[in-house]
Structures are given as C-alpha cells and as structure tokens.
C-alpha positions in Angstrom: -0.1 0.0 0.0 2.8 2.5 0.8 4.0 2.5 -2.7 0.7 3.9 -3.9 2.4 7.3 -3.0 4.7 6.8 -5.7 2.6 5.1 -8.2 -0.5 7.3 -8.2 1.1 10.5 -9.1 2.4 8.5 -11.8 -0.7 7.3 -13.1 -1.9 10.9 -13.0 1.0 12.3 -15.1 -0.1 9.6 -17.8 -3.1 11.9 -18.7 -0.4 14.8 -19.5 0.7 13.6 -23.0 -2.9 13.4 -24.3 -4.1 16.8 -23.0 -1.2 19.0 -22.9 -0.6 19.5 -26.5 -3.9 20.8 -27.3 -3.4 23.5 -24.4 -0.1 24.5 -25.8 -1.4 24.8 -29.0 -4.1 27.4 -27.9 -2.4 29.2 -25.1 1.3 28.6 -25.8 3.8 27.5 -23.7 4.2 29.8 -20.8 0.5 30.0 -19.7 0.4 26.1 -19.2 3.6 26.4 -16.7 2.4 29.4 -15.1 -1.0 28.0 -14.4 -0.4 24.3 -13.7 2.7 24.7 -11.5 0.9 26.5 -8.5 -1.9 24.1 -8.5 0.6 21.3 -8.4 2.3 23.1 -5.7 -1.3 23.7 -3.7 -1.6 19.8 -3.6 1.9 19.1 -2.9 1.3 21.4 0.3 -2.0 19.1 1.0 -0.2 16.1 1.0 2.5 17.4 3.5 -0.5 18.2 5.7 -2.4 15.3 5.2 -3.8 13.5 8.4 -4.8 10.2 6.7 -3.4 7.8 4.3 -6.4 8.3 2.1 -6.0 12.1 1.9 -2.2 11.8 1.1 -3.2 9.5 -1.9 -5.6 11.9 -3.1 -3.3 14.9 -3.0 -0.6 13.1 -4.4 -2.8 11.9 -7.4 -3.6 15.5 -8.2 -0.4 17.0 -7.7 0.8 14.3 -10.3 -2.3 15.4 -12.9 -1.5 19.1 -12.5 2.2 18.8 -12.5 2.2 16.4 -15.5 1.8 19.2 -18.3 5.2 20.9 -16.9 6.9 17.3 -17.3 5.6 17.0 -20.8 5.9 20.7 -22.2 9.5 21.1 -21.1 10.7 18.8 -24.2 8.7 21.1 -26.6 10.6 24.2 -24.9 13.7 22.9 -25.3 13.0 22.2 -29.0 11.8 25.6 -29.7 15.2 26.8 -28.7 17.6 24.2 -30.2 18.3 23.2 -33.8 17.5 19.7 -35.1 21.1 18.7 -35.5 21.6 18.9 -31.8 18.5 16.9 -30.6 20.6 14.4 -28.8 22.6 16.9 -26.9 20.0 18.8 -25.7 17.7 16.0 -24.7 20.6 14.4 -22.9 21.1 17.5 -20.9 17.3 17.3 -20.1 17.6 14.0 -19.3 20.5 14.6 -16.8 18.5 17.1 -14.8 15.6 14.3 -14.8 17.7 11.8 -13.4 19.9 14.0 -11.0 16.7 16.0 -10.1 14.7 13.2 -8.4 17.9 12.2 -6.3 18.1 15.3 -4.6 14.4 16.0 -4.4 11.2 14.6 -5.4 9.4 13.4 -8.2 6.7 15.2 -10.6 8.5 18.7 -11.0 10.2 20.5 -13.7 11.8 24.0 -13.8 10.8 26.1 -16.6 14.0 25.8 -18.8 16.0 22.8 -18.1 14.9 20.2 -15.7 12.1 17.9 -14.7 12.6 16.1 -11.2 12.2 12.3 -11.5 14.7 9.9 -10.3 18.0 9.9 -8.3 19.0 12.9 -6.0 15.5 12.4 -3.9 17.2 9.5 -2.2 20.4 11.3 -1.6 19.0 14.3 0.1 15.5 13.3 1.3 16.9 10.2 3.2 18.4 12.4 5.7 15.7 14.9 5.5 13.0 12.2 6.5 15.2 11.2 9.4 15.8 14.5 10.9 12.4 16.1 10.1 9.8 13.6 9.1 8.1 12.4 6.0 6.2 15.7 5.6 9.2 17.2 4.5 9.7 15.2 1.3 6.4 17.1 0.3 7.8 20.6 1.6 11.2 20.2 -0.2 9.4 19.7 -3.4 7.2 22.9 -2.7 10.1 25.1 -1.9 11.8 23.8 -5.3 8.3 24.6 -7.1 8.1 28.1 -5.7 11.6 28.6 -6.8 10.9 27.3 -10.3 7.9 29.2 -10.6 9.7 32.6 -9.5 12.3 31.6 -12.1 9.8 31.3 -14.9 7.9 34.3 -14.2 8.9 36.9 -17.2 10.3 34.1 -19.2 9.4 34.9 -22.7 7.3 32.5 -24.9 8.9 29.9 -27.1 6.2 28.4 -29.1 6.5 29.7 -32.6 2.5 29.8 -33.1 2.1 31.8 -30.1 4.9 34.3 -30.9 2.9 34.9 -34.1 -0.5 35.3 -32.8 1.3 37.4 -29.8 3.0 39.7 -32.3 -0.1 40.3 -34.5 -2.6 41.2 -31.8 0.2 43.8 -30.3 0.3 45.3 -33.7 -3.4 45.0 -34.4 -2.7 42.6 -37.4 -4.9 39.4 -38.5 -3.1 36.6 -39.2 -4.0 33.3 -40.6 -1.8 30.3 -39.4 -1.9 26.7 -40.8 -4.2 24.4 -39.1 -2.9 23.4 -35.9 -1.2 19.9 -36.1 -3.0 18.7 -32.7 -6.3 19.3 -34.1 -8.9 22.1 -33.8 -12.3 20.4 -33.0 -12.6 17.9 -30.3 -13.0 15.1 -32.5 -9.6 16.0 -34.3 -8.0 16.5 -31.4 -9.2 13.1 -29.7 -7.9 11.4 -32.9 -4.5 13.0 -32.9 -3.8 12.2 -29.3 -5.9 9.1 -28.3 -7.1 7.0 -31.3 -4.2 7.5 -33.8 -1.6 6.4 -30.8 -3.8 3.4 -30.1 -3.6 2.7 -33.9 0.0 3.2 -34.3 0.4 0.5 -31.2 -0.8 -2.1 -33.5 0.4 -1.0 -36.9 3.4 0.9 -36.9 6.8 -1.2 -36.2 9.0 1.5 -35.2 6.5 3.1 -32.8 5.8 -0.5 -31.4 9.5 -1.1 -31.0 10.5 2.1 -29.4 7.5 2.2 -27.0 8.1 -1.3 -25.7 11.7 -0.9 -25.0 11.2 2.3 -23.2 8.3 1.0 -21.4 10.7 -1.8 -20.0 13.2 0.9 -19.3 11.1 3.2 -17.4 9.6 0.5 -15.5 12.8 -0.9 -14.5 14.1 2.6 -13.7 11.3 3.4 -11.3 11.1 0.3 -9.4 14.6 1.0 -8.5 13.3 3.3 -5.8 11.7 0.4 -4.3 13.9 -2.4 -5.0 17.3 -0.8 -4.0 16.6 0.5 -0.6 15.0 -3.1 0.2 18.1 -4.8 -1.2 20.5 -2.4 0.6 18.6 -2.5 3.9 18.0 -6.2 3.9 21.3 -7.4 2.6 23.7 -5.0 3.9 21.7 -3.5 7.1 22.0 0.3 5.4 20.0 3.0 7.1 17.9 5.2 5.2 20.8 7.9 4.9 23.2 5.5 3.7 20.8 4.0 1.2 20.6 7.8 -0.1 24.3 7.9 -0.5 24.3 4.8 -2.4 22.7 6.8 -5.0 25.7 9.0 -5.6 26.6 6.1 -8.3 23.3 6.8 -10.1 24.1 10.6 -10.3 27.6 9.6 -11.8 26.1 7.4 -14.2 23.6 10.1 -15.4 26.8 12.5 -15.7 28.6 10.1 -17.9 25.6 9.1 -19.9 25.5 13.0 -21.1 29.2 13.2 -21.9 28.8 10.2 -24.0 25.6 10.9 -25.9 26.6 14.5 -26.7 30.1 13.1 -27.5 28.6 10.5 -29.8 26.2 13.5 -31.7 29.2 15.5 -32.0 31.4 13.1 -33.8 28.6 11.9 -36.0 27.9 15.5 -37.1 31.3 16.1 -37.5 31.9 13.0 -39.7 28.7 13.7 -41.6 29.5 17.2 -42.4 26.4 18.7 -40.5 27.5 21.6 -38.3 24.8 24.2 -38.8 20.9 24.3 -38.4 20.2 23.5 -41.9 21.4 20.2 -42.1 21.2 17.0 -39.9 22.8 13.5 -40.6 20.9 10.4 -41.3 18.3 10.0 -38.5 19.0 6.5 -37.5 22.5 7.7 -36.4 20.7 9.2 -33.4 20.2 5.6 -32.1 24.1 4.8 -31.8 23.8 5.8 -27.8 20.8 3.3 -27.4 23.1 0.4 -29.2 25.5 0.5 -26.5 23.2 1.8 -23.7 21.2 -1.3 -24.3 24.2 -3.6 -23.8 25.0 -2.0 -20.9 21.6 -2.3 -19.4 21.4 -5.9 -20.0 24.8 -6.4 -18.4 24.4 -4.2 -15.3 20.9 -5.9 -14.3 22.9 -9.3 -14.2 25.8 -7.5 -12.3 23.5 -6.1 -9.6 21.3 -9.3 -9.4 24.2 -11.9 -8.5 26.4 -9.2 -6.6 24.1 -8.3 -4.2 25.1 -10.6 -1.6 26.4 -10.2 2.1 29.4 -12.0 0.9 30.4 -9.1 -1.6 31.1 -5.7 -0.7 28.3 -3.2 -1.2 30.2 -1.1 -3.7 30.1 -3.7 -6.1 26.2 -3.8 -7.0 26.1 -0.1 -6.3 28.6 0.5 -8.9 26.4 -1.6 -11.1 23.6 0.7 -10.5 25.6 3.6 -12.0 26.4 1.4 -15.1 22.4 1.0 -15.1 21.4 4.6 -15.1 24.2 5.3 -17.7 22.6 2.8 -19.9 19.1 3.5 -19.2 19.7 7.5 -19.9 21.6 6.7 -22.8 18.7 4.8 -24.3 15.9 7.0 -23.2 17.8 10.0 -24.8 18.5 8.1 -28.2 15.0 6.5 -28.5 13.0 9.9 -27.9 15.4 12.0 -30.0 14.9 9.6 -32.9 11.1 9.8 -32.6 11.2 13.6 -32.6 11.9 13.5 -36.5 11.0 10.3 -37.3 7.5 11.3 -38.9 6.0 14.5 -40.0 4.2 16.8 -37.6 1.0 15.0 -36.6 2.5 11.3 -36.8 5.5 12.6 -34.6 2.9 14.1 -31.9 0.7 10.7 -31.8 3.7 8.7 -31.6 5.2 10.6 -28.7 2.2 10.6 -27.0 1.6 6.9 -27.2 5.3 6.4 -25.8 5.0 8.7 -23.2 1.9 7.4 -21.6 2.8 3.9 -22.1 5.9 4.3 -20.4 4.7 6.3 -17.4 2.0 3.6 -16.7 4.5 1.0 -16.8 6.8 3.0 -14.4 3.7 3.3 -12.1 2.7 -0.5 -12.3 6.0 -2.2 -11.6 7.0 -0.7 -8.2 3.6 -2.0 -7.0 4.8 -5.6 -7.6 8.4 -5.6 -7.3 8.7 -6.4 -3.7 6.5 -9.4 -3.9 8.7 -10.4 -7.1 11.9 -9.9 -5.1 10.5 -11.8 -2.1 9.3 -14.7 -4.2 12.0 -15.0 -6.8 15.2 -13.8 -4.6 16.7 -10.7 -5.8 19.3 -12.2 -8.1 16.8 -13.9 -10.3 14.4 -11.1 -10.1 17.1 -8.9 -11.7 18.0 -11.7 -14.2 14.2 -11.7 -15.3 15.0 -8.3 -16.4 18.4 -8.7 -17.5 17.2 -11.5 -20.0 14.4 -9.2 -21.5 17.2 -6.6 -21.9 19.4 -9.1 -23.6 16.3 -10.0 -26.5 15.9 -6.2 -26.4 19.2 -5.3 -27.8 17.9 -6.1 -31.1 15.5 -3.4 -31.1 17.8 -0.5 -31.4 20.3 -2.4 -34.0 17.2 -3.3 -36.1 16.1 0.2 -36.3 19.6 1.4 -37.0 19.4 -0.8 -39.9 15.8 -1.0 -41.0 14.4 2.1 -39.8 14.6 4.3 -42.4 12.9 1.6 -44.8 10.2 0.8 -42.1 9.4 4.6 -41.7 9.1 5.2 -45.5 6.3 2.7 -45.8 4.3 4.1 -43.0 0.9 5.8 -43.7 2.2 8.6 -41.6 5.2 9.5 -43.5 5.8 12.0 -45.8 8.9 14.0 -47.3 10.6 16.1 -44.7 13.4 18.7 -44.8 16.4 17.7 -42.8 15.3 20.7 -40.3 11.8 20.0 -40.2 10.2 19.1 -36.8 7.0 18.2 -35.2 4.5 20.7 -33.5 5.5 19.4 -30.0 9.0 19.9 -30.2 9.1 23.2 -32.0 11.3 22.9 -34.9 8.6 24.3 -37.3 10.0 25.4 -40.8 6.1 26.3 -41.5 6.0 28.9 -38.4 9.6 30.4 -39.3 8.4 31.0 -42.8 5.0 33.0 -41.5 7.2 34.7 -38.8 8.6 36.6 -41.6 5.0 38.2 -42.6 4.5 39.6 -39.1 6.7 42.6 -38.5 7.9 43.5 -34.9 
C-alpha cells in the first residue's frame, strides 16, 4: 500500500501527454507552466498536511495530474530553442536534469527551462531530511523547489512559434491566418491525434511499437529502483535510510557520464557527416547509436546487480552496477526519444510521442507495485535476472531500427517528405511557422 504514494502520481501524469499538446497549441507554453505549477504546489502542500493515508493519496494523485503538463511541455520548450542537429545533445541535458533532480528532491516537478525531477537525488537528500524532520518534509522540499521554479519562470518569454506569431499580431492589431494546428481544432480532431491515432500506431507501426515497448521496459525498471534498491541494501547490508541515499551517488555519476557520451557521440556523428549547422542533420538513424551501446550496458548491469547483491560481496560492487545501469538507461531514453522526434511529419510524430510517453509512465507506475513481491518470491538475483534476460533480447531493437528504420518509416502511412530541419509541433522545430514569422513585423 505504501508504494501507492509513488505510483498514483505517475498514473495521473499519464494523462498529460494526451491533454497538454492541445493546451499548448491554444495558449502557448508559458501560460500552461504558470497555471499548472501553482496548482501542483497546492496539492503538494496538501499532501504534506495530510492527516490520513487516503488524503495523502488524493493529494499526490492530483499533484501528479496538475504537474504533468510541466513534465510534458519542457521537451517542446527545449526544441523551440535548439536546432534539430543538436537534438541528442539538448535532450541528454534535459535527461540529466531529470535523473539527477529526483535524487535531490522529489518526483513530478520540472523547472521551466532545463529540468524535470524524476529519478535519483531524492534518495540522496531526502533520506537524511526524513530522518531529521519526518516524511512531511519530502513534500515541503518539493514545494520549495516548485516555488523557486515558478519565480524563475515569471517573465520568461514565450517560445512556441505559433503563439509568438499570434501575440505579435495582436500587439500590432494585425490579422494573421496560421495553418491548421497539427494537434487538431475540433474535439474529434484532437481526440484522433492524441488518443485514437496513438492506439492505431500501437498495433500498426513497427518503429513505434519497438520504441514504445523498449522505453516501457526501461522506465518500469528505472522506477522500481526506488523500491528495490533501498529494500536490497537494507536487507542485505543493513543500510540506514541515509546510507541508502548515499548509494545513489553512483547513479548520479552514471547520468553525468551518459550526458557526456551521448553528446560526444552526436558531435562526432555531426562532424563526420559534415552537419555542423541548423540547415543540415545526419541520417536520423544515427541518433540511435547511444541506444545501441546503452542496451548492452543495460543488460549487463542488471545481471551484475542481481548476482553481486550478497552479504559475501562488498556493497560497492552492486552499487557500482547501479551507476552502469543508470548510464545505460539514460542513453537509451535520450537516443530513442530523440529519434522519434523527427521520425514522422508533425501529426504522426505527436501521436507517436503521446503513445510512448503514456505507456512508459503507466509501466513505471505499475512495476513498483509488484516488485517487492517479485523479489521475495524469486530472490533478488533472479528477479533482476528476469529483467536482464528481457534486456538481452531487447538489444535487437535499436540495432534493427538502425539498419531497417529508414525503410520501415518510408512505408508508414504517416510518412511524408521532410526537410532535414523539419520538426513536429510538440518539439517546436517548425519550418512553417518560421516562414510565417517573416510576414508579421515587430
């Protein structure tokens, strides 16, 4: 039951990829941040003051629901600012903030610019905070960060090209006719783009199916880490809550190394391909290179941790394996999401990203609910080995996409000719809006 406090907010966040694109299209990015974040903060405050477990769960659920748009939208904000040939690099830094942020604070909150807190630093910092001040401070620390992020976000300019055009036209008293929104205009069109088309893609698009399944495994294993790692370290090595938090330093190191290797890989690929400016990008499948070597590390690290978490083996050995796992996990996430960013034209990409995000978040919420029972039933080494075996089979996914991805995408009903710098609505690299921008003078 206690794990519901982690899983329920994630189930609530799963609604965000379906809803947020339509809000962003109509109001721009900034209003979505400035409205959703304060409501999120109020429910976090309510969670901290909850007097019953039921009240805590309700507050946590709605905190996830209203915090979700910030989590989803930050990717679009980054893509508004950075060009397509640097997608892997900017997304690796976004992922870095995500992985490190959760180790320091609490899940579900992102800053407006460069971070969303999900995965690693929460155990490091809050382990000691809980020991000293009580569990309520897990919520109060999150609230403090939310307030700081909100204050930083006030006055930050709008980045979504379509909203910039609309605002400029309103300011000058001009009429402007923009192309039809890729997310749809009517309720039926919106439902088709972020609900029905994603469901259709889940059974008809080989590229989307493979990426979605792999990232679902990745996120499910990642989020069960916050349940299984403390349990294994406490039961096997008698770690205190604070010592468990310190063990996540290895995961922080892994995320830093992943950012460096993913960015370096993209830099080398761009240089070798002669793509060093905004007008050109190397073949899209080259973005999968970090996922290829990350998939090998993911498989190996799961066996490493499973078979070395023993009283006979020093605790630094499985803890080091955690760092390798996080490096691998983050490399896969960065590469796979960056690949889908440009895999289809705007509407198809939006639908694919919606499916991927929703499925991986739901899986991340589900696995922690059963992981303790799984560890107790199979024992730690075999529980992790199950994931390792699945990971070994999954190594084929990025390899197959690297070799056959271009041909698979070309046969898709959602494919169409794209420029090397063309980008979908969610991520913001929009050649259409850039062209229309010239028609409205400041």
